[in-house]
PDBQT receptor file of N, H, CA, C and O in Angstrom, charges set to zero:
ATOM      1  N   MET A   1       0.300  13.384 -29.991  1.00  0.00    +0.000 N 
ATOM      2  CA  MET A   1      -0.379  12.934 -28.295  1.00  0.00    +0.000 C 
ATOM      3  C   MET A   1      -0.577  11.952 -27.868  1.00  0.00    +0.000 C 
ATOM      4  O   MET A   1      -0.815  11.027 -28.645  1.00  0.00    +0.000 OA
ATOM      5  N   THR A   2      -0.567  11.743 -26.564  1.00  0.00    +0.000 N 
ATOM      6  H   THR A   2      -0.374  12.495 -25.933  1.00  0.00    +0.000 HD
ATOM      7  CA  THR A   2      -0.354  10.300 -25.924  1.00  0.00    +0.000 C 
ATOM      8  C   THR A   2      -1.871  10.159 -25.382  1.00  0.00    +0.000 C 
ATOM      9  O   THR A   2      -2.322  11.232 -24.981  1.00  0.00    +0.000 OA
ATOM     10  N   SER A   3      -2.667   9.161 -25.297  1.00  0.00    +0.000 N 
ATOM     11  H   SER A   3      -2.301   8.289 -25.623  1.00  0.00    +0.000 HD
ATOM     12  CA  SER A   3      -4.051   8.922 -25.182  1.00  0.00    +0.000 C 
ATOM     13  C   SER A   3      -3.925   8.522 -23.877  1.00  0.00    +0.000 C 
ATOM     14  O   SER A   3      -2.826   8.306 -23.366  1.00  0.00    +0.000 OA
ATOM     15  N   LEU A   4      -5.197   8.381 -23.174  1.00  0.00    +0.000 N 
ATOM     16  H   LEU A   4      -6.089   8.556 -23.589  1.00  0.00    +0.000 HD
ATOM     17  CA  LEU A   4      -5.280   8.087 -21.699  1.00  0.00    +0.000 C 
ATOM     18  C   LEU A   4      -5.075   6.613 -21.406  1.00  0.00    +0.000 C 
ATOM     19  O   LEU A   4      -4.878   6.170 -20.275  1.00  0.00    +0.000 OA
ATOM     20  N   THR A   5      -5.143   5.808 -22.639  1.00  0.00    +0.000 N 
ATOM     21  H   THR A   5      -5.303   6.168 -23.558  1.00  0.00    +0.000 HD
ATOM     22  CA  THR A   5      -4.933   4.160 -22.742  1.00  0.00    +0.000 C 
ATOM     23  C   THR A   5      -3.547   3.638 -22.836  1.00  0.00    +0.000 C 
ATOM     24  O   THR A   5      -3.082   2.573 -22.430  1.00  0.00    +0.000 OA
ATOM     25  N   ASP A   6      -2.939   4.724 -23.522  1.00  0.00    +0.000 N 
ATOM     26  H   ASP A   6      -3.317   5.589 -23.852  1.00  0.00    +0.000 HD
ATOM     27  CA  ASP A   6      -1.618   4.703 -23.877  1.00  0.00    +0.000 C 
ATOM     28  C   ASP A   6      -0.763   4.879 -22.119  1.00  0.00    +0.000 C 
ATOM     29  O   ASP A   6      -0.005   4.096 -21.545  1.00  0.00    +0.000 OA
ATOM     30  N   LEU A   7      -1.190   5.959 -21.775  1.00  0.00    +0.000 N 
ATOM     31  H   LEU A   7      -1.805   6.595 -22.241  1.00  0.00    +0.000 HD
ATOM     32  CA  LEU A   7      -0.999   6.332 -20.295  1.00  0.00    +0.000 C 
ATOM     33  C   LEU A   7      -0.955   5.254 -19.555  1.00  0.00    +0.000 C 
ATOM     34  O   LEU A   7       0.081   4.785 -19.084  1.00  0.00    +0.000 OA
ATOM     35  N   GLN A   8      -2.405   4.669 -19.368  1.00  0.00    +0.000 N 
ATOM     36  H   GLN A   8      -3.246   5.049 -19.750  1.00  0.00    +0.000 HD
ATOM     37  CA  GLN A   8      -2.564   3.628 -18.459  1.00  0.00    +0.000 C 
ATOM     38  C   GLN A   8      -1.656   2.429 -18.739  1.00  0.00    +0.000 C 
ATOM     39  O   GLN A   8      -1.203   1.926 -17.711  1.00  0.00    +0.000 OA
ATOM     40  N   ALA A   9      -1.223   1.761 -20.066  1.00  0.00    +0.000 N 
ATOM     41  H   ALA A   9      -1.590   2.170 -20.901  1.00  0.00    +0.000 HD
ATOM     42  CA  ALA A   9      -0.981   0.719 -20.374  1.00  0.00    +0.000 C 
ATOM     43  C   ALA A   9       0.799   1.188 -20.069  1.00  0.00    +0.000 C 
ATOM     44  O   ALA A   9       1.530   0.215 -19.888  1.00  0.00    +0.000 OA
ATOM     45  N   LEU A  10       1.355   2.324 -20.020  1.00  0.00    +0.000 N 
ATOM     46  H   LEU A  10       0.761   3.115 -20.166  1.00  0.00    +0.000 HD
ATOM     47  CA  LEU A  10       2.652   2.540 -19.526  1.00  0.00    +0.000 C 
ATOM     48  C   LEU A  10       2.546   2.281 -18.095  1.00  0.00    +0.000 C 
ATOM     49  O   LEU A  10       3.299   1.483 -17.537  1.00  0.00    +0.000 OA
ATOM     50  N   GLU A  11       1.576   2.972 -17.442  1.00  0.00    +0.000 N 
ATOM     51  H   GLU A  11       0.964   3.621 -17.894  1.00  0.00    +0.000 HD
ATOM     52  CA  GLU A  11       1.652   2.589 -16.000  1.00  0.00    +0.000 C 
ATOM     53  C   GLU A  11       1.800   1.012 -15.473  1.00  0.00    +0.000 C 
ATOM     54  O   GLU A  11       2.617   0.499 -14.709  1.00  0.00    +0.000 OA
ATOM     55  N   ARG A  12       0.858   0.556 -16.080  1.00  0.00    +0.000 N 
ATOM     56  H   ARG A  12       0.194   0.973 -16.701  1.00  0.00    +0.000 HD
ATOM     57  CA  ARG A  12       1.169  -0.850 -15.774  1.00  0.00    +0.000 C 
ATOM     58  C   ARG A  12       2.299  -1.530 -16.150  1.00  0.00    +0.000 C 
ATOM     59  O   ARG A  12       2.672  -2.464 -15.440  1.00  0.00    +0.000 OA
ATOM     60  N   ASP A  13       2.964  -1.209 -17.219  1.00  0.00    +0.000 N 
ATOM     61  H   ASP A  13       2.661  -0.450 -17.796  1.00  0.00    +0.000 HD
ATOM     62  CA  ASP A  13       4.246  -1.522 -17.439  1.00  0.00    +0.000 C 
ATOM     63  C   ASP A  13       5.474  -1.063 -16.586  1.00  0.00    +0.000 C 
ATOM     64  O   ASP A  13       6.532  -1.691 -16.541  1.00  0.00    +0.000 OA
ATOM     65  N   LEU A  14       5.228   0.062 -15.937  1.00  0.00    +0.000 N 
ATOM     66  H   LEU A  14       4.369   0.573 -15.974  1.00  0.00    +0.000 HD
ATOM     67  CA  LEU A  14       6.177   0.525 -14.951  1.00  0.00    +0.000 C 
ATOM     68  C   LEU A  14       6.037  -0.294 -13.500  1.00  0.00    +0.000 C 
ATOM     69  O   LEU A  14       7.009  -0.524 -12.781  1.00  0.00    +0.000 OA
ATOM     70  N   ARG A  15       4.517  -0.740 -13.156  1.00  0.00    +0.000 N 
ATOM     71  H   ARG A  15       3.727  -0.553 -13.741  1.00  0.00    +0.000 HD
ATOM     72  CA  ARG A  15       4.187  -1.211 -11.945  1.00  0.00    +0.000 C 
ATOM     73  C   ARG A  15       4.984  -2.668 -12.126  1.00  0.00    +0.000 C 
ATOM     74  O   ARG A  15       5.800  -3.104 -11.314  1.00  0.00    +0.000 OA
ATOM     75  N   ASP A  16       4.630  -3.237 -13.197  1.00  0.00    +0.000 N 
ATOM     76  H   ASP A  16       3.967  -2.882 -13.856  1.00  0.00    +0.000 HD
ATOM     77  CA  ASP A  16       5.311  -4.691 -13.164  1.00  0.00    +0.000 C 
ATOM     78  C   ASP A  16       6.999  -4.690 -13.560  1.00  0.00    +0.000 C 
ATOM     79  O   ASP A  16       7.597  -5.766 -13.537  1.00  0.00    +0.000 OA
ATOM     80  N   LEU A  17       7.618  -3.605 -13.871  1.00  0.00    +0.000 N 
ATOM     81  H   LEU A  17       7.133  -2.731 -13.890  1.00  0.00    +0.000 HD
ATOM     82  CA  LEU A  17       9.016  -3.348 -13.709  1.00  0.00    +0.000 C 
ATOM     83  C   LEU A  17       9.350  -3.261 -12.402  1.00  0.00    +0.000 C 
ATOM     84  O   LEU A  17      10.244  -3.901 -11.849  1.00  0.00    +0.000 OA
ATOM     85  N   ALA A  18       8.632  -2.469 -11.913  1.00  0.00    +0.000 N 
ATOM     86  H   ALA A  18       7.906  -1.948 -12.362  1.00  0.00    +0.000 HD
ATOM     87  CA  ALA A  18       9.046  -2.147 -10.382  1.00  0.00    +0.000 C 
ATOM     88  C   ALA A  18       9.059  -3.734  -9.448  1.00  0.00    +0.000 C 
ATOM     89  O   ALA A  18      10.008  -4.057  -8.734  1.00  0.00    +0.000 OA
ATOM     90  N   LEU A  19       8.029  -4.437  -9.609  1.00  0.00    +0.000 N 
ATOM     91  H   LEU A  19       7.258  -4.174 -10.189  1.00  0.00    +0.000 HD
ATOM     92  CA  LEU A  19       7.950  -5.621  -9.099  1.00  0.00    +0.000 C 
ATOM     93  C   LEU A  19       8.934  -6.235  -9.519  1.00  0.00    +0.000 C 
ATOM     94  O   LEU A  19       9.747  -6.586  -8.664  1.00  0.00    +0.000 OA
ATOM     95  N   VAL A  20       9.156  -6.509 -10.664  1.00  0.00    +0.000 N 
ATOM     96  H   VAL A  20       8.495  -6.223 -11.359  1.00  0.00    +0.000 HD
ATOM     97  CA  VAL A  20      10.538  -7.811 -11.224  1.00  0.00    +0.000 C 
ATOM     98  C   VAL A  20      11.562  -7.129 -10.500  1.00  0.00    +0.000 C 
ATOM     99  O   VAL A  20      12.133  -7.838  -9.671  1.00  0.00    +0.000 OA
ATOM    100  N   LEU A  21      12.050  -5.645 -10.610  1.00  0.00    +0.000 N 
ATOM    101  H   LEU A  21      11.586  -5.070 -11.284  1.00  0.00    +0.000 HD
ATOM    102  CA  LEU A  21      13.063  -5.319  -9.937  1.00  0.00    +0.000 C 
ATOM    103  C   LEU A  21      13.289  -5.527  -8.260  1.00  0.00    +0.000 C 
ATOM    104  O   LEU A  21      14.326  -6.032  -7.831  1.00  0.00    +0.000 OA
ATOM    105  N   ALA A  22      12.424  -5.172  -7.560  1.00  0.00    +0.000 N 
ATOM    106  H   ALA A  22      11.582  -4.762  -7.908  1.00  0.00    +0.000 HD
ATOM    107  CA  ALA A  22      12.221  -5.635  -6.134  1.00  0.00    +0.000 C 
ATOM    108  C   ALA A  22      12.152  -7.118  -5.808  1.00  0.00    +0.000 C 
ATOM    109  O   ALA A  22      12.526  -7.494  -4.698  1.00  0.00    +0.000 OA
ATOM    110  N   ARG A  23      11.612  -8.140  -6.871  1.00  0.00    +0.000 N 
ATOM    111  H   ARG A  23      11.308  -7.834  -7.773  1.00  0.00    +0.000 HD
ATOM    112  CA  ARG A  23      11.978  -9.287  -6.750  1.00  0.00    +0.000 C 
ATOM    113  C   ARG A  23      13.448  -9.699  -7.013  1.00  0.00    +0.000 C 
ATOM    114  O   ARG A  23      14.082 -10.454  -6.275  1.00  0.00    +0.000 OA
ATOM    115  N   ALA A  24      13.869  -9.189  -8.014  1.00  0.00    +0.000 N 
ATOM    116  H   ALA A  24      13.354  -8.576  -8.613  1.00  0.00    +0.000 HD
ATOM    117  CA  ALA A  24      15.396  -9.583  -8.277  1.00  0.00    +0.000 C 
ATOM    118  C   ALA A  24      16.157  -9.228  -7.346  1.00  0.00    +0.000 C 
ATOM    119  O   ALA A  24      17.033 -10.039  -7.045  1.00  0.00    +0.000 OA
ATOM    120  N   SER A  25      16.109  -8.169  -6.721  1.00  0.00    +0.000 N 
ATOM    121  H   SER A  25      15.397  -7.510  -6.965  1.00  0.00    +0.000 HD
ATOM    122  CA  SER A  25      17.098  -7.520  -5.791  1.00  0.00    +0.000 C 
ATOM    123  C   SER A  25      16.997  -8.160  -4.252  1.00  0.00    +0.000 C 
ATOM    124  O   SER A  25      17.842  -8.019  -3.368  1.00  0.00    +0.000 OA
ATOM    125  N   THR A  26      15.933  -8.789  -4.177  1.00  0.00    +0.000 N 
ATOM    126  H   THR A  26      15.246  -8.904  -4.895  1.00  0.00    +0.000 HD
ATOM    127  CA  THR A  26      15.538  -9.465  -2.910  1.00  0.00    +0.000 C 
ATOM    128  C   THR A  26      15.663 -11.042  -2.870  1.00  0.00    +0.000 C 
ATOM    129  O   THR A  26      15.749 -11.672  -1.816  1.00  0.00    +0.000 OA
ATOM    130  N   ASP A  27      15.663 -11.590  -4.079  1.00  0.00    +0.000 N 
ATOM    131  H   ASP A  27      15.593 -11.078  -4.935  1.00  0.00    +0.000 HD
ATOM    132  CA  ASP A  27      16.056 -12.846  -4.327  1.00  0.00    +0.000 C 
ATOM    133  C   ASP A  27      16.911 -13.757  -3.835  1.00  0.00    +0.000 C 
ATOM    134  O   ASP A  27      17.964 -13.747  -4.472  1.00  0.00    +0.000 OA
ATOM    135  N   THR A  28      16.883 -14.756  -2.721  1.00  0.00    +0.000 N 
ATOM    136  H   THR A  28      16.028 -14.765  -2.203  1.00  0.00    +0.000 HD
ATOM    137  CA  THR A  28      18.228 -15.300  -2.514  1.00  0.00    +0.000 C 
ATOM    138  C   THR A  28      18.651 -16.653  -3.159  1.00  0.00    +0.000 C 
ATOM    139  O   THR A  28      19.709 -17.221  -2.887  1.00  0.00    +0.000 OA
ATOM    140  N   GLY A  29      17.798 -17.077  -3.969  1.00  0.00    +0.000 N 
ATOM    141  H   GLY A  29      16.939 -16.616  -4.190  1.00  0.00    +0.000 HD
ATOM    142  CA  GLY A  29      18.055 -18.234  -4.749  1.00  0.00    +0.000 C 
ATOM    143  C   GLY A  29      17.580 -19.422  -3.818  1.00  0.00    +0.000 C 
ATOM    144  O   GLY A  29      17.609 -20.596  -4.187  1.00  0.00    +0.000 OA
ATOM    145  N   GLY A  30      17.180 -19.042  -2.691  1.00  0.00    +0.000 N 
ATOM    146  H   GLY A  30      17.156 -18.089  -2.392  1.00  0.00    +0.000 HD
ATOM    147  CA  GLY A  30      16.492 -20.160  -2.169  1.00  0.00    +0.000 C 
ATOM    148  C   GLY A  30      15.251 -20.565  -2.412  1.00  0.00    +0.000 C 
ATOM    149  O   GLY A  30      14.387 -19.690  -2.463  1.00  0.00    +0.000 OA
ATOM    150  N   ARG A  31      14.786 -22.256  -2.663  1.00  0.00    +0.000 N 
ATOM    151  H   ARG A  31      15.488 -22.968  -2.622  1.00  0.00    +0.000 HD
ATOM    152  CA  ARG A  31      13.541 -22.393  -2.941  1.00  0.00    +0.000 C 
ATOM    153  C   ARG A  31      13.048 -23.490  -1.763  1.00  0.00    +0.000 C 
ATOM    154  O   ARG A  31      13.873 -24.052  -1.044  1.00  0.00    +0.000 OA
ATOM    155  N   SER A  32      11.891 -23.679  -1.678  1.00  0.00    +0.000 N 
ATOM    156  H   SER A  32      11.221 -23.222  -2.262  1.00  0.00    +0.000 HD
ATOM    157  CA  SER A  32      11.425 -24.643  -0.783  1.00  0.00    +0.000 C 
ATOM    158  C   SER A  32      10.489 -25.873  -1.807  1.00  0.00    +0.000 C 
ATOM    159  O   SER A  32       9.961 -25.706  -2.906  1.00  0.00    +0.000 OA
ATOM    160  N   ASP A  33      10.540 -26.817  -1.140  1.00  0.00    +0.000 N 
ATOM    161  H   ASP A  33      10.970 -26.952  -0.247  1.00  0.00    +0.000 HD
ATOM    162  CA  ASP A  33       9.674 -28.052  -1.906  1.00  0.00    +0.000 C 
ATOM    163  C   ASP A  33       8.260 -27.842  -0.840  1.00  0.00    +0.000 C 
ATOM    164  O   ASP A  33       8.171 -27.815   0.387  1.00  0.00    +0.000 OA
ATOM    165  N   LEU A  34       7.371 -27.727  -1.800  1.00  0.00    +0.000 N 
ATOM    166  H   LEU A  34       7.444 -27.749  -2.797  1.00  0.00    +0.000 HD
ATOM    167  CA  LEU A  34       5.897 -27.600  -1.173  1.00  0.00    +0.000 C 
ATOM    168  C   LEU A  34       5.785 -28.687  -0.219  1.00  0.00    +0.000 C 
ATOM    169  O   LEU A  34       5.376 -28.396   0.905  1.00  0.00    +0.000 OA
ATOM    170  N   ASP A  35       6.098 -29.962  -0.496  1.00  0.00    +0.000 N 
ATOM    171  H   ASP A  35       6.431 -30.198  -1.409  1.00  0.00    +0.000 HD
ATOM    172  CA  ASP A  35       5.818 -30.885   0.755  1.00  0.00    +0.000 C 
ATOM    173  C   ASP A  35       6.421 -30.397   2.052  1.00  0.00    +0.000 C 
ATOM    174  O   ASP A  35       5.815 -30.374   3.123  1.00  0.00    +0.000 OA
ATOM    175  N   ALA A  36       7.800 -29.967   1.840  1.00  0.00    +0.000 N 
ATOM    176  H   ALA A  36       8.292 -29.985   0.970  1.00  0.00    +0.000 HD
ATOM    177  CA  ALA A  36       8.388 -29.545   2.996  1.00  0.00    +0.000 C 
ATOM    178  C   ALA A  36       7.726 -28.588   3.605  1.00  0.00    +0.000 C 
ATOM    179  O   ALA A  36       7.466 -28.709   4.802  1.00  0.00    +0.000 OA
ATOM    180  N   ALA A  37       7.374 -27.578   2.956  1.00  0.00    +0.000 N 
ATOM    181  H   ALA A  37       7.585 -27.480   1.984  1.00  0.00    +0.000 HD
ATOM    182  CA  ALA A  37       6.797 -26.326   3.281  1.00  0.00    +0.000 C 
ATOM    183  C   ALA A  37       5.420 -26.862   4.315  1.00  0.00    +0.000 C 
ATOM    184  O   ALA A  37       5.307 -26.483   5.481  1.00  0.00    +0.000 OA
ATOM    185  N   ILE A  38       4.525 -27.715   3.697  1.00  0.00    +0.000 N 
ATOM    186  H   ILE A  38       4.617 -28.023   2.750  1.00  0.00    +0.000 HD
ATOM    187  CA  ILE A  38       3.353 -28.219   4.306  1.00  0.00    +0.000 C 
ATOM    188  C   ILE A  38       3.743 -29.071   5.809  1.00  0.00    +0.000 C 
ATOM    189  O   ILE A  38       3.041 -28.993   6.817  1.00  0.00    +0.000 OA
ATOM    190  N   GLU A  39       4.801 -29.748   5.721  1.00  0.00    +0.000 N 
ATOM    191  H   GLU A  39       5.371 -29.811   4.902  1.00  0.00    +0.000 HD
ATOM    192  CA  GLU A  39       5.305 -30.520   6.705  1.00  0.00    +0.000 C 
ATOM    193  C   GLU A  39       5.579 -29.713   7.969  1.00  0.00    +0.000 C 
ATOM    194  O   GLU A  39       5.220 -30.004   9.110  1.00  0.00    +0.000 OA
ATOM    195  N   ARG A  40       6.426 -28.422   7.487  1.00  0.00    +0.000 N 
ATOM    196  H   ARG A  40       6.717 -28.186   6.560  1.00  0.00    +0.000 HD
ATOM    197  CA  ARG A  40       6.812 -27.557   8.479  1.00  0.00    +0.000 C 
ATOM    198  C   ARG A  40       5.720 -27.066   9.692  1.00  0.00    +0.000 C 
ATOM    199  O   ARG A  40       5.946 -26.841  10.881  1.00  0.00    +0.000 OA
ATOM    200  N   TYR A  41       4.470 -26.991   8.934  1.00  0.00    +0.000 N 
ATOM    201  H   TYR A  41       4.287 -27.174   7.968  1.00  0.00    +0.000 HD
ATOM    202  CA  TYR A  41       3.188 -26.363   9.377  1.00  0.00    +0.000 C 
ATOM    203  C   TYR A  41       2.653 -27.670  10.379  1.00  0.00    +0.000 C 
ATOM    204  O   TYR A  41       1.735 -27.468  11.175  1.00  0.00    +0.000 OA
ATOM    205  N   GLY A  42       3.167 -28.732  10.292  1.00  0.00    +0.000 N 
ATOM    206  H   GLY A  42       3.912 -28.896   9.646  1.00  0.00    +0.000 HD
ATOM    207  CA  GLY A  42       2.437 -29.915  10.975  1.00  0.00    +0.000 C 
ATOM    208  C   GLY A  42       1.589 -30.668  10.013  1.00  0.00    +0.000 C 
ATOM    209  O   GLY A  42       1.252 -31.785  10.405  1.00  0.00    +0.000 OA
ATOM    210  N   PHE A  43       1.226 -30.348   8.992  1.00  0.00    +0.000 N 
ATOM    211  H   PHE A  43       1.500 -29.441   8.674  1.00  0.00    +0.000 HD
ATOM    212  CA  PHE A  43       0.741 -31.135   8.136  1.00  0.00    +0.000 C 
ATOM    213  C   PHE A  43       0.950 -31.941   6.860  1.00  0.00    +0.000 C 
ATOM    214  O   PHE A  43       1.952 -31.575   6.245  1.00  0.00    +0.000 OA
ATOM    215  N   THR A  44       0.331 -32.852   6.348  1.00  0.00    +0.000 N 
ATOM    216  H   THR A  44      -0.483 -33.149   6.847  1.00  0.00    +0.000 HD
ATOM    217  CA  THR A  44       0.836 -33.810   5.265  1.00  0.00    +0.000 C 
ATOM    218  C   THR A  44      -0.396 -33.183   4.062  1.00  0.00    +0.000 C 
ATOM    219  O   THR A  44      -1.430 -32.572   4.333  1.00  0.00    +0.000 OA
ATOM    220  N   ARG A  45       0.143 -33.583   2.658  1.00  0.00    +0.000 N 
ATOM    221  H   ARG A  45       0.983 -34.079   2.438  1.00  0.00    +0.000 HD
ATOM    222  CA  ARG A  45      -0.779 -33.289   1.547  1.00  0.00    +0.000 C 
ATOM    223  C   ARG A  45      -2.290 -33.948   1.737  1.00  0.00    +0.000 C 
ATOM    224  O   ARG A  45      -3.339 -33.405   1.390  1.00  0.00    +0.000 OA
ATOM    225  N   ALA A  46      -2.167 -35.119   2.310  1.00  0.00    +0.000 N 
ATOM    226  H   ALA A  46      -1.315 -35.559   2.593  1.00  0.00    +0.000 HD
ATOM    227  CA  ALA A  46      -3.328 -35.879   2.523  1.00  0.00    +0.000 C 
ATOM    228  C   ALA A  46      -4.214 -35.181   3.408  1.00  0.00    +0.000 C 
ATOM    229  O   ALA A  46      -5.406 -35.066   3.125  1.00  0.00    +0.000 OA
ATOM    230  N   ASP A  47      -3.621 -34.609   4.671  1.00  0.00    +0.000 N 
ATOM    231  H   ASP A  47      -2.652 -34.702   4.901  1.00  0.00    +0.000 HD
ATOM    232  CA  ASP A  47      -4.307 -33.911   5.554  1.00  0.00    +0.000 C 
ATOM    233  C   ASP A  47      -4.969 -32.988   4.967  1.00  0.00    +0.000 C 
ATOM    234  O   ASP A  47      -6.146 -32.846   5.296  1.00  0.00    +0.000 OA
ATOM    235  N   LEU A  48      -4.409 -32.145   3.978  1.00  0.00    +0.000 N 
ATOM    236  H   LEU A  48      -3.452 -32.261   3.711  1.00  0.00    +0.000 HD
ATOM    237  CA  LEU A  48      -4.908 -30.627   3.181  1.00  0.00    +0.000 C 
ATOM    238  C   LEU A  48      -6.161 -31.410   2.433  1.00  0.00    +0.000 C 
ATOM    239  O   LEU A  48      -7.290 -31.470   2.920  1.00  0.00    +0.000 OA
ATOM    240  N   GLU A  49      -5.811 -31.943   1.290  1.00  0.00    +0.000 N 
ATOM    241  H   GLU A  49      -4.894 -31.894   0.895  1.00  0.00    +0.000 HD
ATOM    242  CA  GLU A  49      -6.608 -32.940   0.518  1.00  0.00    +0.000 C 
ATOM    243  C   GLU A  49      -8.253 -33.380   1.084  1.00  0.00    +0.000 C 
ATOM    244  O   GLU A  49      -9.287 -33.375   0.416  1.00  0.00    +0.000 OA
ATOM    245  N   SER A  50      -8.091 -33.707   2.379  1.00  0.00    +0.000 N 
ATOM    246  H   SER A  50      -7.251 -33.712   2.922  1.00  0.00    +0.000 HD
ATOM    247  CA  SER A  50      -9.075 -34.203   3.377  1.00  0.00    +0.000 C 
ATOM    248  C   SER A  50      -9.765 -33.280   3.905  1.00  0.00    +0.000 C 
ATOM    249  O   SER A  50     -10.935 -33.525   4.200  1.00  0.00    +0.000 OA
ATOM    250  N   ASP A  51      -9.179 -31.933   4.164  1.00  0.00    +0.000 N 
ATOM    251  H   ASP A  51      -8.229 -31.734   3.925  1.00  0.00    +0.000 HD
ATOM    252  CA  ASP A  51      -9.834 -31.033   4.873  1.00  0.00    +0.000 C 
ATOM    253  C   ASP A  51     -11.322 -30.692   4.542  1.00  0.00    +0.000 C 
ATOM    254  O   ASP A  51     -11.434 -30.390   3.354  1.00  0.00    +0.000 OA
ATOM    255  N   PRO A  52     -12.310 -30.656   5.122  1.00  0.00    +0.000 N 
ATOM    256  CA  PRO A  52     -13.685 -30.727   4.627  1.00  0.00    +0.000 C 
ATOM    257  C   PRO A  52     -13.888 -28.934   4.674  1.00  0.00    +0.000 C 
ATOM    258  O   PRO A  52     -14.684 -28.405   3.898  1.00  0.00    +0.000 OA
ATOM    259  N   THR A  53     -13.293 -28.325   5.404  1.00  0.00    +0.000 N 
ATOM    260  H   THR A  53     -12.646 -28.755   6.035  1.00  0.00    +0.000 HD
ATOM    261  CA  THR A  53     -13.235 -26.832   5.181  1.00  0.00    +0.000 C 
ATOM    262  C   THR A  53     -12.704 -26.189   3.970  1.00  0.00    +0.000 C 
ATOM    263  O   THR A  53     -12.989 -25.020   3.709  1.00  0.00    +0.000 OA
ATOM    264  N   GLY A  54     -12.025 -26.828   3.301  1.00  0.00    +0.000 N 
ATOM    265  H   GLY A  54     -11.794 -27.778   3.514  1.00  0.00    +0.000 HD
ATOM    266  CA  GLY A  54     -11.090 -26.471   2.353  1.00  0.00    +0.000 C 
ATOM    267  C   GLY A  54     -11.913 -26.293   0.722  1.00  0.00    +0.000 C 
ATOM    268  O   GLY A  54     -13.087 -26.655   0.645  1.00  0.00    +0.000 OA
ATOM    269  N   PRO A  55     -11.396 -25.876  -0.186  1.00  0.00    +0.000 N 
ATOM    270  CA  PRO A  55     -11.772 -25.823  -1.496  1.00  0.00    +0.000 C 
ATOM    271  C   PRO A  55     -12.537 -27.069  -1.984  1.00  0.00    +0.000 C 
ATOM    272  O   PRO A  55     -11.987 -28.043  -1.470  1.00  0.00    +0.000 OA
ATOM    273  N   ALA A  56     -13.427 -27.400  -2.651  1.00  0.00    +0.000 N 
ATOM    274  H   ALA A  56     -13.874 -26.609  -3.068  1.00  0.00    +0.000 HD
ATOM    275  CA  ALA A  56     -14.058 -28.382  -3.202  1.00  0.00    +0.000 C 
ATOM    276  C   ALA A  56     -13.637 -28.940  -4.225  1.00  0.00    +0.000 C 
ATOM    277  O   ALA A  56     -14.266 -29.874  -4.722  1.00  0.00    +0.000 OA
TER     278      ALA A  56
């Protein structure tokens, strides 16, 4: 007999598999450089590092 713990582990595995399949089927292969993405929004890495409202 399958225990609740086993069923919960299977559920997590199926959820992970669904996520992997969704990502694989929608991946265009395009990647962005982090600095290019930051600049696209009008900032620099230095701007973000000096922002007093950001994480310490």
